[in-house]
VOBA-1610 file (N, C-alpha, C; in pm, whole numbers, padded with zeros to 5 digits, always signed):
BEGIN
Met+06000+06719+02024Met+05994+06858+02069Met+06071+06873+02200Glu+06155+06976+02210Glu+06232+06998+02331Glu+06141+07031+02448Thr+06186+06996+02568Thr+06104+07014+02687Thr+06065+07160+02709Thr+06160+07252+02693Thr+06130+07395+02717Thr+06027+07446+02617Glu+06040+07404+02490Glu+05943+07445+02387Glu+05805+07388+02416Leu+05802+07262+02459Leu+05675+07198+02493Leu+05608+07270+02610Leu+05685+07301+02713Leu+05629+07369+02830Leu+05573+07506+02794Lys+05643+07576+02703Lys+05593+07706+02658Lys+05459+07690+02587Lys+05447+07588+02502Lys+05322+07565+02430Lys+05209+07529+02527Val+05241+07442+02624Val+05141+07403+02724Val+05095+07525+02801Arg+05190+07609+02843Arg+05157+07728+02921Arg+05070+07825+02841Lys+05103+07842+02714Lys+05026+07933+02627Lys+04882+07885+02614Ile+04865+07756+02592Ile+04730+07699+02580Ile+04656+07708+02713Glu+04729+07683+02824Glu+04666+07691+02956Glu+04612+07831+02983Ile+04694+07933+02956Ile+04652+08071+02984Ile+04528+08107+02903Lys+04530+08074+02773Lys+04417+08110+02688Lys+04290+08033+02726Thr+04301+07903+02740Thr+04181+07821+02758Thr+04127+07829+02901Arg+04216+07842+03000Arg+04165+07855+03137Arg+04095+07989+03154Gly+04147+08093+03087Gly+04081+08223+03092Gly+03942+08217+03031Leu+03931+08152+02914Leu+03801+08136+02850Leu+03706+08056+02938Ser+03759+07952+02997Ser+03676+07867+03082Ser+03625+07943+03203Asn+03714+08023+03266Asn+03673+08103+03384Asn+03568+08206+03348Gln+03591+08276+03236Gln+03509+08392+03202Gln+03380+08356+03130Ile+03383+08248+03052Ile+03270+08221+02963Ile+03203+08087+02989Phe+03284+07981+02991Phe+03224+07849+02980Phe+03181+07783+03110Ser+03245+07818+03221Ser+03225+07742+03344Ser+03078+07734+03386Gly+03010+07849+03391Gly+02870+07851+03431Gly+02781+07780+03331Glu+02805+07803+03201Glu+02724+07738+03098Glu+02746+07587+03099Tyr+02870+07546+03121Tyr+02901+07403+03130Tyr+02822+07340+03244His+02821+07408+03359His+02752+07354+03476His+02603+07338+03449Ser+02543+07435+03378Ser+02400+07427+03345Ser+02373+07316+03244Ala+02466+07298+03151Ala+02446+07202+03043Ala+02467+07057+03087Phe+02558+07037+03182Phe+02592+06901+03224Phe+02570+06888+03375Lys+02457+06830+03409Lys+02417+06823+03550Lys+02505+06726+03626Gly+02522+06753+03755Gly+02597+06656+03833Gly+02635+06702+03971Arg+02699+06819+03984Arg+02755+06858+04113Arg+02650+06926+04198Gly+02662+06915+04332Gly+02576+06989+04423Gly+02492+06898+04509Met+02396+06958+04580Met+02306+06884+04668Met+02168+06877+04605Ala+02109+06760+04606Ala+01977+06741+04546Ala+01878+06698+04654Phe+01757+06753+04648Phe+01651+06715+04742Phe+01615+06569+04720Ser+01603+06494+04830Ser+01574+06353+04820Ser+01434+06320+04873Glu+01405+06360+04998Glu+01277+06325+05061Glu+01257+06409+05186Val+01140+06392+05250Val+01119+06450+05383Val+01101+06335+05482Arg+01140+06361+05607Arg+01119+06262+05714Arg+01090+06336+05843Glu+01040+06263+05941Glu+01006+06327+06068Glu+01132+06380+06137Tyr+01115+06493+06203Tyr+01225+06556+06276Tyr+01267+06468+06394Thr+01398+06455+06412Thr+01450+06386+06531Thr+01549+06479+06599Ala+01570+06457+06728Ala+01659+06543+06808Ala+01796+06551+06743Gly+01847+06674+06731Gly+01978+06695+06671Gly+01973+06739+06526Asp+01854+06726+06461Asp+01842+06772+06322Asp+01856+06924+06315Asp+01908+06972+06206Asp+01923+07116+06183Asp+01784+07176+06159Ile+01745+07270+06245Ile+01610+07327+06234Ile+01592+07406+06104Arg+01705+07445+06041Arg+01695+07517+05914Arg+01644+07426+05803Met+01647+07295+05826Met+01602+07199+05726Met+01454+07164+05740Ile+01385+07225+05837Ile+01243+07195+05856Ile+01162+07237+05733Asp+01077+07145+05686Asp+00986+07175+05576Asp+00855+07223+05638Trp+00833+07353+05635Trp+00720+07411+05708Trp+00585+07374+05645Asn+00582+07353+05516Asn+00455+07314+05451Asn+00411+07176+05496Val+00504+07081+05495Val+00471+06944+05538Val+00443+06941+05688Thr+00521+07019+05765Thr+00501+07028+05910Thr+00360+07077+05942Ala+00315+07182+05871Ala+00180+07237+05896Ala+00073+07135+05860Arg+00098+07056+05755Arg-00002+06960+05710Arg-00021+06846+05810Phe+00090+06800+05872Phe+00081+06684+05961Phe+00082+06719+06109Gly+00105+06844+06141Gly+00094+06887+06281Gly+00217+06859+06364His+00322+06801+06311His+00448+06786+06383His+00562+06799+06282Pro+00683+06833+06328Pro+00789+06875+06237Pro+00846+06765+06146Tyr+00867+06806+06021Tyr+00935+06723+05921Tyr+01054+06803+05866Val+01160+06731+05831Val+01277+06798+05774Val+01303+06746+05633Lys+01365+06836+05554Lys+01406+06798+05419Lys+01538+06721+05425Val+01548+06617+05346Val+01671+06538+05338Val+01733+06561+05199Phe+01860+06597+05201Phe+01932+06621+05076Phe+02040+06515+05059Glu+02064+06479+04936Glu+02174+06387+04905Glu+02272+06455+04811Glu+02398+06428+04832Glu+02499+06486+04743Glu+02491+06417+04606Glu+02481+06500+04503Glu+02477+06444+04368Glu+02613+06385+04331Arg+02609+06284+04247Arg+02731+06220+04200Arg+02813+06316+04115Glu+02943+06317+04140Glu+03031+06398+04055Glu+03035+06337+03916Leu+03046+06422+03817Leu+03050+06375+03679Leu+03188+06326+03639Thr+03188+06229+03549Thr+03309+06192+03479Thr+03294+06240+03335Val+03394+06310+03287Val+03394+06361+03149Val+03503+06288+03071Met+03464+06231+02957Met+03562+06164+02871Met+03575+06239+02739Leu+03700+06258+02698Leu+03731+06314+02567Leu+03774+06199+02477Val+03699+06173+02372Val+03734+06067+02278Val+03782+06137+02151Val+03914+06137+02132Val+03978+06229+02037Val+04036+06155+01916Asp+03994+06197+01799Asp+04042+06143+01672Asp+04183+06197+01643Val+04280+06107+01631Val+04418+06148+01599Val+04463+06087+01466Ser+04366+06054+01380Ser+04399+05996+01250Ser+04466+06101+01160Gly+04509+06058+01042Gly+04586+06145+00953Gly+04513+06272+00911Ser+04381+06265+00897Ser+04305+06382+00849Ser+04305+06497+00949Glu+04339+06471+01075Glu+04341+06579+01176Glu+04464+06669+01160Ser+04557+06630+01074Ser+04673+06715+01049Ser+04649+06812+00933Phe+04524+06818+00888Phe+04489+06906+00776Phe+04447+07044+00829Gly+04483+07148+00754Gly+04440+07283+00788Gly+04496+07380+00686Thr+04416+07479+00643Thr+04461+07570+00538Thr+04458+07716+00581His+04404+07745+00697His+04392+07885+00737His+04469+07911+00868Asn+04397+07935+00976Asn+04463+07974+01101Asn+04542+07861+01167Gln+04491+07739+01158Gln+04553+07630+01232Gln+04512+07495+01175Phe+04588+07392+01214Phe+04550+07256+01178Phe+04433+07213+01267Lys+04363+07110+01219Lys+04251+07058+01298Lys+04300+07007+01435Lys+04419+06946+01437Lys+04471+06892+01563Lys+04499+07003+01665Asp+04539+07122+01618Asp+04563+07235+01709Asp+04431+07284+01770Leu+04328+07291+01686Leu+04195+07330+01734Leu+04144+07229+01835Ile+04164+07101+01806Ile+04121+06994+01899Ile+04190+07009+02034Thr+04319+07041+02032Thr+04393+07060+02158Thr+04330+07171+02243Glu+04299+07283+02179Glu+04237+07395+02253Glu+04099+07357+02306Leu+04019+07290+02224Leu+03885+07248+02269Leu+03895+07155+02390Cys+03986+07061+02383Cys+04004+06966+02494Cys+04047+07039+02621Ala+04135+07138+02606Ala+04182+07215+02722Ala+04069+07294+02785Val+03987+07361+02702Val+03873+07438+02753Val+03776+07346+02827Leu+03743+07233+02768Leu+03650+07140+02831Leu+03708+07084+02961Ser+03839+07059+02962Ser+03904+07006+03082Ser+03901+07105+03197Phe+03934+07231+03169Phe+03932+07333+03275Phe+03788+07358+03323Ser+03691+07355+03231Ser+03552+07370+03271Ser+03510+07255+03363Ala+03558+07135+03331Ala+03523+07017+03411Ala+03579+07027+03553Ile+03708+07062+03567Ile+03763+07064+03703Ile+03709+07180+03786Gln+03667+07289+03719Gln+03605+07398+03794Gln+03470+07356+03850Asn+03412+07252+03793Asn+03286+07198+03844Asn+03308+07068+03923Asn+03434+07046+03962Asn+03471+06931+04046Asn+03447+06797+03977Asp+03457+06794+03846Asp+03439+06671+03769Asp+03573+06609+03734Lys+03570+06479+03711Lys+03690+06409+03663Lys+03696+06421+03511Ile+03818+06412+03458Ile+03835+06419+03312Ile+03934+06312+03267Gly+03899+06242+03159Gly+03988+06141+03102Gly+03989+06155+02951Ile+04078+06083+02884Ile+04089+06099+02739Ile+04126+05967+02672Ile+04068+05945+02555Ile+04103+05832+02469Ile+04148+05888+02334Phe+04269+05852+02291Phe+04318+05887+02158Phe+04289+05768+02066Phe+04229+05794+01951Phe+04200+05683+01861Phe+04229+05719+01716Ser+04265+05617+01639Ser+04272+05626+01492Ser+04182+05513+01444Asp+04236+05413+01377Asp+04155+05292+01353Asp+04188+05186+01458Val+04269+05228+01558Val+04293+05148+01679Val+04287+05244+01798Ile+04283+05189+01918Ile+04293+05273+02037Ile+04441+05302+02058Glu+04477+05428+02042Glu+04618+05466+02049Glu+04665+05487+02193Lys+04579+05545+02278Lys+04618+05572+02417Lys+04494+05600+02501Phe+04497+05558+02627Phe+04389+05584+02722Phe+04447+05641+02850Ile+04400+05759+02889Ile+04438+05819+03018Ile+04313+05821+03105Pro+04309+05742+03212Pro+04188+05731+03294Pro+04147+05864+03358Pro+04019+05880+03388Pro+03968+06006+03445Pro+04025+06034+03584Lys+04067+06158+03604Lys+04114+06207+03734Lys+04079+06354+03746Lys+04099+06409+03866Lys+04081+06551+03889Lys+04217+06619+03897Gly+04215+06752+03895Gly+04336+06828+03926Gly+04403+06892+03806Lys+04467+07006+03834Lys+04534+07082+03730Lys+04649+07005+03668Ser+04728+06934+03749Ser+04844+06862+03695Ser+04799+06755+03596His+04683+06695+03623His+04628+06594+03533His+04590+06658+03399Ile+04528+06776+03404Ile+04490+06846+03280Ile+04614+06886+03200Leu+04717+06934+03268Leu+04839+06973+03198Leu+04904+06852+03131Arg+04891+06735+03193Arg+04941+06613+03129Arg+04862+06585+03001Ile+04730+06601+03007Ile+04645+06579+02889Ile+04684+06675+02777Ile+04707+06802+02812Ile+04745+06902+02710Ile+04881+06865+02649Arg+04975+06824+02733Arg+05107+06782+02681Arg+05093+06667+02582Glu+05010+06569+02618Glu+04988+06454+02530Glu+04925+06497+02397Leu+04829+06589+02404Leu+04762+06637+02283Leu+04860+06706+02189Ile+04955+06781+02246Ile+05054+06852+02164Ile+05155+06754+02104Glu+05201+06662+02184Glu+05315+06577+02146Glu+05278+06445+02079Phe+05155+06400+02098Phe+05120+06262+02062Phe+05140+06233+01913Lys+05205+06121+01884Lys+05227+06076+01746Lys+05156+05942+01728Pro+05044+05941+01655Pro+04970+05815+01637Pro+05047+05714+01552Leu+05019+05586+01576Leu+05083+05480+01498Leu+05010+05456+01367His+04881+05488+01363His+04799+05462+01245His+04740+05593+01191Thr+04694+05590+01065Thr+04642+05712+01002Thr+04492+05708+00974Arg+04432+05590+00976Arg+04290+05579+00940Arg+04201+05598+01064Thr+04067+05589+01041Thr+03971+05621+01147Thr+03873+05507+01168Asn+03848+05474+01296Asn+03741+05378+01328Asn+03668+05429+01453Ile+03560+05502+01430Ile+03484+05562+01540Ile+03409+05455+01619Ser+03360+05353+01550Ser+03285+05246+01618Ser+03369+05180+01727Asp+03494+05144+01692Asp+03581+05078+01790Asp+03612+05170+01908Ala+03631+05299+01879Ala+03660+05395+01986Ala+03543+05405+02083Leu+03420+05409+02031Leu+03301+05416+02116Leu+03283+05288+02198Arg+03304+05174+02133Arg+03290+05047+02206Arg+03393+05036+02317Tyr+03514+05080+02290Tyr+03620+05078+02392Tyr+03582+05167+02510Met+03533+05288+02480Met+03493+05381+02586Met+03384+05320+02674Val+03284+05257+02611Val+03175+05194+02686Val+03228+05083+02776Asn+03328+05010+02730Asn+03382+04899+02808Asn+03467+04945+02926Val+03543+05054+02909Val+03634+05096+03017Val+03570+05192+03117Ile+03466+05266+03075Ile+03397+05359+03165Ile+03263+05297+03203Lys+03255+05245+03323Lys+03139+05165+03363Lys+03018+05251+03401Lys+03043+05362+03473Lys+02931+05447+03515Lys+02906+05554+03409Lys+02783+05604+03408Lys+02746+05702+03306Lys+02839+05823+03311Cys+02882+05868+03191Cys+02970+05984+03182Cys+02922+06078+03071Ile+02979+06198+03072Ile+02965+06288+02959Ile+03080+06258+02865Cys+03051+06225+02740Cys+03157+06185+02647Cys+03156+06278+02526Phe+03263+06355+02510Phe+03280+06439+02392Phe+03360+06361+02288Val+03297+06331+02174Val+03368+06268+02063Val+03413+06381+01970Ile+03544+06400+01959Ile+03599+06515+01886Ile+03671+06462+01762Ser+03612+06491+01645Ser+03658+06429+01521Ser+03607+06507+01401Asp+03663+06478+01283Asp+03602+06530+01161Asp+03497+06432+01108Phe+03487+06316+01175Phe+03387+06213+01143Phe+03398+06166+00997Arg+03524+06155+00951Arg+03549+06098+00819Arg+03552+05946+00831Asp+03435+05892+00855Asp+03419+05749+00877Asp+03274+05715+00843Ser+03243+05589+00837Ser+03105+05548+00808Ser+03070+05427+00893Lys+02942+05397+00896Lys+02891+05278+00965Lys+02923+05277+01114Phe+02921+05397+01176Phe+02936+05401+01322Phe+02802+05431+01389Asp+02693+05427+01310Asp+02559+05460+01361Asp+02520+05376+01483Asp+02534+05243+01469Asp+02491+05153+01576Asp+02574+05174+01703Ala+02704+05185+01686Ala+02793+05205+01802Ala+02760+05337+01873Leu+02729+05441+01795Leu+02695+05572+01852Leu+02564+05564+01930Arg+02465+05499+01871Arg+02334+05487+01936Arg+02344+05408+02067Leu+02417+05297+02063Leu+02432+05214+02184Leu+02512+05286+02292Ala+02617+05358+02251Ala+02697+05433+02349Ala+02614+05542+02414Asn+02527+05606+02336Asn+02445+05715+02389Asn+02334+05666+02481Lys+02304+05537+02476Lys+02205+05481+02569Lys+02265+05471+02710Lys+02394+05442+02717Lys+02460+05426+02846Lys+02522+05556+02896His+02576+05635+02803His+02644+05759+02837His+02577+05876+02767Asp+02621+05996+02800Asp+02571+06117+02734Asp+02676+06160+02632Ile+02652+06126+02506Ile+02749+06152+02399Ile+02723+06290+02337Val+02831+06366+02318Val+02825+06495+02250Val+02930+06493+02139Ala+02889+06529+02017Ala+02980+06528+01902Ala+03030+06669+01873Leu+03162+06683+01865Leu+03223+06809+01822Leu+03290+06781+01688Gln+03228+06831+01580Gln+03276+06805+01445Gln+03373+06915+01402Ile+03496+06876+01374Ile+03601+06970+01335Ile+03618+06965+01183Phe+03620+07081+01119Phe+03640+07080+00974Phe+03710+07207+00929Asp+03763+07201+00808Asp+03834+07313+00747Asp+03754+07365+00628Lys+03765+07494+00604Lys+03690+07556+00494Lys+03717+07486+00361Arg+03841+07444+00338Arg+03876+07383+00210Arg+03823+07241+00196Glu+03765+07187+00301Glu+03696+07059+00288Glu+03553+07079+00237Thr+03504+07201+00245Thr+03367+07230+00201Thr+03363+07282+00059Glu+03470+07350+00014Glu+03472+07404-00122Glu+03616+07423-00169Leu+03636+07409-00299Leu+03769+07426-00358Leu+03787+07567-00413Pro+03906+07624-00398Pro+03933+07754-00462Pro+03965+07734-00611Asp+03953+07838-00689Asp+03988+07832-00831Asp+04137+07861-00847Leu+04218+07752-00846Leu+04364+07767-00851Leu+04428+07685-00962Gly+04347+07641-01059Gly+04402+07560-01167Gly+04424+07416-01123Leu+04528+07353-01179Leu+04556+07213-01147Leu+04616+07201-01006Leu+04557+07113-00926Leu+04606+07088-00790Leu+04621+06938-00768Glu+04727+06901-00696Glu+04740+06762-00655Glu+04689+06749-00513Leu+04586+06668-00495Leu+04527+06647-00362Leu+04567+06509-00312Gln+04592+06502-00182Gln+04630+06373-00121Gln+04539+06344-00003Asp+04486+06223+00002Asp+04406+06178+00117Asp+04503+06146+00230Ser+04494+06220+00339Ser+04591+06206+00449Ser+04573+06077+00527Glu+04463+06005+00506Glu+04443+05879+00576Glu+04487+05759+00491Thr+04461+05765+00359Thr+04496+05652+00273Thr+04623+05676+00193Gly+04664+05805+00179Gly+04781+05837+00098Gly+04750+05850-00050His+04626+05824-00090His+04586+05831-00232His+04600+05973-00285Arg+04660+05987-00404Arg+04681+06118-00467Arg+04594+06131-00591Leu+04553+06258-00617Leu+04464+06284-00730Leu+04491+06424-00785Ile+04503+06435-00918Ile+04517+06566-00982Ile+04377+06619-01013Val+04347+06740-00967Val+04215+06800-00985Val+04229+06936-01054Asp+04144+06959-01155Asp+04141+07089-01223Asp+04040+07179-01152Thr+04091+07260-01060Thr+04001+07345-00981Thr+03948+07464-01059Ser+04001+07487-01180Ser+03947+07597-01261Ser+03815+07558-01328Asp+03782+07429-01323Asp+03657+07379-01380Asp+03544+07398-01278Ala+03447+07482-01313Ala+03336+07514-01221Ala+03256+07390-01184Lys+03246+07294-01280Lys+03171+07171-01251Lys+03241+07087-01144Val+03374+07084-01152Val+03452+07009-01052Val+03432+07071-00914Arg+03439+07203-00907Arg+03421+07271-00778Arg+03280+07249-00724Ala+03181+07252-00814Ala+03041+07232-00772Ala+03020+07089-00721Leu+03081+06992-00789Leu+03069+06851-00747Leu+03135+06829-00612Tyr+03252+06891-00592Tyr+03324+06881-00465Tyr+03237+06935-00351Lys+03178+07052-00373Lys+03093+07114-00272Lys+02969+07029-00245Lys+02908+06977-00351Lys+02788+06893-00335Lys+02819+06767-00255Asn+02937+06709-00280Asn+02978+06589-00208Asn+02991+06617-00058Trp+03052+06733-00024Trp+03062+06772+00116Trp+02922+06787+00177Glu+02833+06855+00109Glu+02698+06881+00161Glu+02620+06752+00182Met+02635+06657+00090Met+02567+06527+00104Met+02619+06451+00225Asn+02753+06449+00241Asn+02812+06380+00356Asn+02770+06446+00488Asp+02766+06579+00487Asp+02728+06651+00608Asp+02581+06625+00644Lys+02497+06615+00542Lys+02355+06584+00565Lys+02339+06445+00626Lys+02417+06349+00575Lys+02414+06214+00631Lys+02455+06214+00778Leu+02561+06292+00809Leu+02607+06301+00948Leu+02497+06360+01037Thr+02432+06464+00989Thr+02324+06528+01065Thr+02216+06426+01097Glu+02181+06342+00999Glu+02079+06238+01020Glu+02125+06134+01122Val+02253+06096+01114Val+02308+05997+01208Val+02299+06049+01352Phe+02340+06174+01374Phe+02336+06231+01509Phe+02192+06245+01558Ala+02102+06288+01471Ala+01962+06307+01509Ala+01898+06173+01549Lys+01922+06069+01470Lys+01864+05936+01499Lys+01920+05877+01628Ser+02045+05911+01657Ser+02110+05857+01778Ser+02080+05942+01902Gly+02017+06059+01884Gly+01988+06149+01996Gly+02112+06218+02050Val+02210+06241+01961Val+02338+06300+02001Val+02344+06447+01961Asp+02379+06533+02056Asp+02398+06675+02026Asp+02530+06694+01951Arg+02528+06791+01854Arg+02649+06816+01776Arg+02678+06965+01769Ala+02806+07000+01776Ala+02851+07136+01746Ala+02954+07124+01634Lys+02944+07214+01535Lys+03038+07215+01423Lys+03136+07331+01444Val+03267+07299+01438Val+03370+07399+01464Val+03469+07402+01348Arg+03489+07521+01290Arg+03576+07536+01173Arg+03712+07591+01216Thr+03817+07546+01148Thr+03954+07581+01189Thr+03983+07730+01179Asp+03915+07802+01090Asp+03945+07945+01071Asp+03847+08035+01146Gln+03765+07975+01234Gln+03669+08054+01311Gln+03681+08021+01459Ser+03630+08111+01543Ser+03635+08090+01688Ser+03542+07976+01730Tyr+03589+07896+01825Tyr+03505+07787+01876Tyr+03413+07833+01989Val+03428+07959+02033Val+03350+08008+02148Val+03201+08002+02118Gln+03160+08057+02004Gln+03018+08064+01973Gln+02954+07925+01958Pro+03013+07832+01882Pro+02951+07699+01872Pro+02939+07628+02006Leu+03042+07640+02092Leu+03034+07576+02224Leu+02929+07641+02312Met+02924+07774+02312Met+02825+07844+02393Met+02684+07808+02349Tyr+02663+07801+02218Tyr+02531+07764+02166Tyr+02494+07623+02211Leu+02590+07531+02203Leu+02566+07393+02247Leu+02530+07387+02394Phe+02610+07455+02479Phe+02586+07453+02623Phe+02450+07512+02657Lys+02419+07628+02596Lys+02291+07696+02628Lys+02173+07613+02581Lys+02185+07550+02465Lys+02078+07465+02414Lys+02052+07349+02510Arg+02159+07286+02556Arg+02143+07174+02650Arg+02086+07221+02784Gly+02130+07341+02827Gly+02078+07396+02951Gly+01928+07421+02944Arg+01881+07475+02828Arg+01739+07502+02810Arg+01658+07373+02808Leu+01716+07269+02745Leu+01644+07142+02733Leu+01653+07060+02861Gly+01737+07106+02955Gly+01751+07034+03084Gly+01818+06901+03070Lys+01911+06889+02977Lys+01982+06760+02958Lys+02082+06735+03069
//
């Protein structure tokens, strides 16, 4: 992609997602993901030079001499984006490809993070770790992440979520907020997810397309698995075929729901032909209510 075209795309995404972050997500993000600000720590006896505005009058009255409140600055959060760049993310039948939706989601989360003074980093994965950009602050850092999301060409097409989670746990030593953004077309990542969520706060953003949930009645169609390359001729005019396809999606989705529930991981489902604002807002508000 030419530099001028790339810059235009980056700028377009920046304007849209930073606006959404400013107007909608920033406050909800702050409530949902604790970290920034001053937290009450303890009280201690007043000493000369202490700020009298910090006097705790209840404790002072109880003991008969002045006590002051002591506050400690809360640790700034580190936010990690663990992004699936396997072959299936290039699928899309309506407004956009899954990879385009992922780019916007990452941009919104990144701008929300820096508005709350948090660091943001990203891991691109397929069935290998494709790229790691360590967490940093600042607008220029976010614009680099957006550029990478637009331009990045993975070397592999398959998916290994377990390896991506294990890698994240190894490179990020202190507890972080970790958004795993994927269609989760993988299996046997239960243990890795559960262990990662013990050390970090894992949030799953499941990206999917309408045509992955149900087939249209269009007669004979050739379908190709974008991760394995396997091709299959399907008669979509057969109601039984369409029903089986839909049932298979529902069974897989039910399994995913159970995996996230057992691991204690929050999930938001985002469809390529629908706005991501509502699913994200619901996720943030739910976490805010639960005090996570």
